[in-house]
N, C-alpha and C positions, 0 to 999 in steps of 0.2 A: 253039447254046449248049453250052459245054463240059459234059462229064459231071459234074464236081465242082460246078459252079455249079448245074446242074439238080438235083443231089441236095440242095444247100443250100436251094434254093427249095422243093423238095419237103418238106424237113425243116421249114422255116419254116411251111409250110402245115399240117403235122401239129401243130406247136406251137400254132398258132392254134386248130386244131380241138380240141386238148387243153384250151386255156383255155375254149373254148366249152363243152366237156363239163363242166368244173369249175363253171361258172356255172349249168349246168342242175341240178347236184346232186352232192354229194360221193359219193353212193352209186353213181353210174355211172362214177366215175373209173377204176375198175379195168378196166371194159369198154373204155373209150377207150384206156387204156394198152395193153391186149392187142391191140386193132385196130391201133394205131400201131406196135406192136412188130413185127408181121408184115410191115408195108410199109416200115419205115424202113431207112435205109442204115447206113453206117459211123458217122456223127456222132450217131446217135440215142441210143445208150446213156447218154451223159452227161445228155442232156436228160430221158430217161426216169427216170434215177436221181434227178435234182433234183426232177422232178415227183412222184415216189414219196415223196421225203422230205417235201415240202411237204404232200402229201395225208395222210401219216402224222401230221405235226404237227397239222394241222387236225382229224383224227379224234380224236387224244389231247386236244386243247384242248376240243373239243365234249364229250367224255366227262367231262373234269375239271370243266368249267363246269356240266354238268348234274348230275353226281354229287357234287361237293364244293363248288364255289364257290357255287352257288345255295343249297345246304343251309346253308353257313356264313353266307351273307347272311341267310337266314331266322332262324338262331339269333341272329345279332347284332341283327336287328330285334326279335325276341322279347325278348331281354335288355334292350334299350333301353326297350321298352314296359313291361316288368315294373318296371324301375327308375323309370319315369315314373308308376307308380301303377296300371297296368292289371293285373288279375289273371285276365282271361278269355282270355289269349293261349294258343293251341294250339301245343304244342311237339312236334315229331316225335321220338319216342324209339325207333322201330323200326330194326332193323338191328344188326349186330355189329361195325361198324367204329368208328374213332376219332370220327367225326362223330356217330354215334349215341350214343356214350358222353358226348360233350359235350352232346347234347340231353337225355340223362337227368340230367346235372348241372344244366342250366338248369331242368328240371322240378322237381328238388329245391329249387332256389332259389325257384321260383314257389310251391311248397307252403309253404316256410318263410316267404315273404312273406305268404301268406294267413294262416298261423297267427299271425305277428307282428301283422298288422292286427287280427285278432280279439282278441289279447291287449291291444293298445293300446285298442281299443274297450272291452273289459272293464275295463281300468285306468281309463279316462276315466270310465266309469259309476260305478266304485267311488269314484273321487276326488270325483265330483259328489255321490254319496250322503254321503260323509264330510264334504264341505264343508257340505252342508245340515245334517248332524247337528251339526257344530261350531258353525254359526251359530245353530242352535236352542238348543244348550247354552249358548252365549255369551249369547244373549238372556235365557235363564232365569237364568243367574248374574247378569246385569246387573239383572234385576228383583229378585232376592233381595238383591243388594248395595244397591240403592236402598231396599228395605224395611228392611234392617238399618241403613242409614245414617239413615233417619228415626227408627227406634227409638233408635239410638245417640245422635243429637242431641237427642232429647226426654227422655233420662234426666235425673233430678234431680241426679245426681252427675256430676262431671267425671271422664272416664276417659281414661287414656293407656296405651299399650302400648309397651314397649321390647323389641327382639329379642335374640337370643343374643349379639350384639355390643354390646348396650346402646345401640342407635340407636333413636330415636323413630320408630315406623313407623305409628302410628295414634293418633288423639285425637278427641274430640268438641268441640262448640262450648262446652259448659259448662266444660270443662277450660281452654280458652283464656280464657273470661271470668273464671272464678274467680281464676286466677293472672295475669290481665292480660298475656297474651303476645301478641306481634304475629304476623301471618300469615307475614311474611318469616322470622321466627325458626323457626317450626314447619315451614314448607315447606322449610327448608334442611337437613332431616334431622339435627337436632342430636343429639349423644351425651348420655348421662346426665350426664357431667362438665360439658358445656356448660350443660345445663338446671339442674343443682343450683348451679353457680357463679353463674349469673344470679340465682337466688333468694337465694343467700347474700350477693351484693353489694348486693342491695336491703335487706338487714337482716331477711329472713324468719326467720332462725334466731338472731338476736341477734348480739352482738359476738363476735369470734374470728378466727382465721386461716382465711381462705377456702379456701386450698389444703389445709389439714389437715382441714377439715370435709368437703370433697369426697372426700378419700382415705378417711376413716372411713366415710362413707355408701356409698361404692362397694364396700367390703369386705362389706357386709351386703345387697347387692342380691339375693342368692340365698336370702334368708330371708323368712319372713312377718314383716311389720312393721305396727305400729299406732302412730299418733301424733296428738295434738291440740295445736294451737298457735294463738296469736293473732297475726295479721298486723299489720304496722305501721299499716294503715288501720283497725284495730280489729275487723275481722271474724275470726271463729273458724273454723278449718278442722279437719276430721277426715280423716286420710289412712290408707288401708289398702292394703298392698302384698302381693301374692301371686305367688310364682314360677310360671313356666310350665315344664312338662316339656320338657327339651331345651334350656333356656336362655331368659333373658329374664324379664320380669315384667309384671304389670298393676297399675296404681295407680288407686285411686278416691278422689276428693276430694269431700267434702260440706261445704257451708256450714252450720255448726251455731251460727251467731251467735244466732238466735232461740231455739234450744233452750237455749243457755247462759244467755241472758238470762232465760228462763222459770225455769230452775233457780235462778238467783240471786234472782228475785222470790219464789219459793216458800220458799227458805231464809230470806230476809229476813222474810217474813210469819210463818214459824214462830218465828223468833227474837224478833220484835216481840211476838207473842202470848204468848210465855213470859217476856217481860221480861228476856231475856238481855242482859247488858251487853257482853261480849266484850272481847278484848284490843286494845290499840293496835297498829296496823301501818300500813305505807305502802300507800295505795290510790290508784287513779285516780279523782280527784274527779269528773271528767266522767262516767265510767262509773257511779259511785255515784249521781249526780244523775239520770242517765237511767233507771237501775233504779228509783229511788224515784218518778219521774214516771210510769213505766209501771205500777208497783204501785198508785199512787194512782188512776190512770185506770181500771184494771180493778176496783178497789174501788168507785169511783163507779158503774161500769156494773153491778156486781153488785147495788147498791142500787136503781138506776133504769135499766131496760133502754132507755129512750128517751133517756138522757143521751148526748150526743155533743159533742165539742169538738175544735177544731183546735189542734194543738200544734206550735210552731215552736222549733227548737233552734238555739242559737248558742253553741257551746262554744269555749273557748280551747284550741286544739290544742297550744299550746306550754306548757300548764300542767303543771308537774312533779308527780310523786306526792307526796302529803301524808300525814304520820303522824297517825292519829286512830283512834278507836273506831268502826268502820263501823256497827255496830248503833245506837249512840247518835245519830249524825248522820243516819242513815236515818230514825229516828223524827221528827226535826225536819223533815226534808224532806217526809215523808209528811203531817205536820200542816199544813205550809205549802201544799203542793199541794192537799190536800183542801179547805182553806178557800178557796183560789183557785177551784177547780172549783165549789164551792157558790155563791160570790158571783157568778161569771160566769154560771152557769146561772140563778140567780134573777133577775138583771138582764135576761137575754135573755127569760125568760118574762114578766116584768112589762112589758116593752116590746112584747111580741107579735112580736118579730123574732128568729127562730132564728139568723140570721146576724150578730147583734150582736157586734161586736168589743170586748173590754174596753179601757179607756183605758190 
């Protein structure tokens, strides 16, 4: 075999031996290279240089992987775990290189996450306590509101409150009943102008220009006001209005029909007992007859506590006022009704039937 070929074969054998050495462990490569270098020929330097370069790359790679890549992988895994909610991750912060600095930054992030979690728990507990307190206060206010509503609705007076913009914001059932207002009207948050215009159009304040009446009444809503009036249906109302500090007012309406009737009866009794004639004037004959009837009934009851009688009224609502002397005609009606009561009562007692109806 020629010398060059034998040297090539010998070199190939040495290359294979080098490969075998690298498989056994990169720590023994230098020994193999030294052994091969002493026995190699002219073609060996290139192969030795290539193998040295490869071994150097492998050594650097193993160092980088062990010292940097594995640590970066650990930091990345720790970061992902912290972001996923785990707070018990152990972060390596030892060392003075860049990877250690990154580890310390991740540890700061973990501590901040722990503090944030504690803050969120504290805030959740505070929100829960606040929610419970709000629910408790709301329930208490609801109970008080219900109690006030019961008291409000059971007042003898009708009460209404208008706010600073003169919008109706509160009322009770007596207010609605006294003024015969609908629920749809009240729940529509009417203004004072709407409210007063509705009453004026019904004739509650007599004849006149409705727009002008609304304008005049609106100008005095900030003042205390007292008024008594008779409604078209014959009932008498007393209205008191008091302003509220900051704007708005509260109005109270009282049905004083019975009180006015009692006042008229007492006045008529005094005039009748004194024999006062009085002047002629226009009067509501229906009201005069009803007053005389009530006066005669109470007079009969004063004489006999057991006296009782059913009274039926059938007045002509279209009857116009009549000019006469009220005291004189009242005496006539009192005498007429008194005789009627006496006759009806005597007839009932003689028949032994208290429910006897007169013919």
